[in-house]
C-alpha positions, 0 to 999 in steps of 0.5 A: 839074139832074136829077131824081137831084139834086132827090131828093137835096135832098127827101131832106136836107130830109125827113131834117132834118125828121125829126130835128127831130121826133125829137128834140122827142118825145124831150125831152118823154119825156125830160122829161114835166112831169105837167099838175095836176088842179086850176090853182090851190092848195088852201087848207084850209078854203076851200069854191072851189065859188062861187070863180070866180063870187065873184072874177068879180064882186069884179072886176067890182062894185069896193066903193063907199065911199057918197058921205057918207062920202067928203064927210066928208073932201073938200075944197072948194078941190079941188073947186072945181079939178076944177069948172074942167072943168065951168065952161066949160059951167056957171056957178057964180055966185048969178044966173049966165045958164045956158050950154051947161049950167044954173047950178048955184047951189043945185044940191043938193036941187034938183028935178031937170030944172028951171031958169028959162031953161034947156031939159033933155033930155026924159030929165033931166026926166022923171026926177024927184026932187031931186039928193041927194048920191047922185044927184049922185054917180051922175051926175057918175061916168058921166051918160050911163049913170046918166040914158040920154038926157041932153044932157050930154056929159061923160063922168063923175069917175072917181075917188070922191074927185074927185067928192066934192070936186066935190060938196062945192063945190057944195054949197058954192054957196048961202047955206045949204048943204044938211045933210050927212046 
């Protein structure tokens, strides 16, 4: 191959590239679309100055229904079925021996971190207070996040209805169940 043939090939490729660029530019001129100044529809009567932050907050924090409201429609049988996930570590009978986790008989309104024969993590033992419905709800949602440093390795129950069913079941594990208030 001599240099004249190589020049012809390179020139041909350059012509093709220039034609493609020219057609692209011509198409943009022919079909020019103006970009909107605001990237949404304007709705009269709505102040959108804080709209972005309000939308981010709404997405970040979905509205939680209070646990007492959910307990009103909860189902003990469903709670017992969901509790089977917990039964590998917890016992749910009166006088039952502790397993990896403490026994949960009469856990509702019981002091946190105090069960005979069970060694709690220092985080949970030092947390203090009683296992109220709200406390149980928060803990069952994400134990490690609710009480940082807890030994409980369970990832939690993400669905609020599942938590309500389990809490109602835990409430039933008592000779005199705690009042729903």
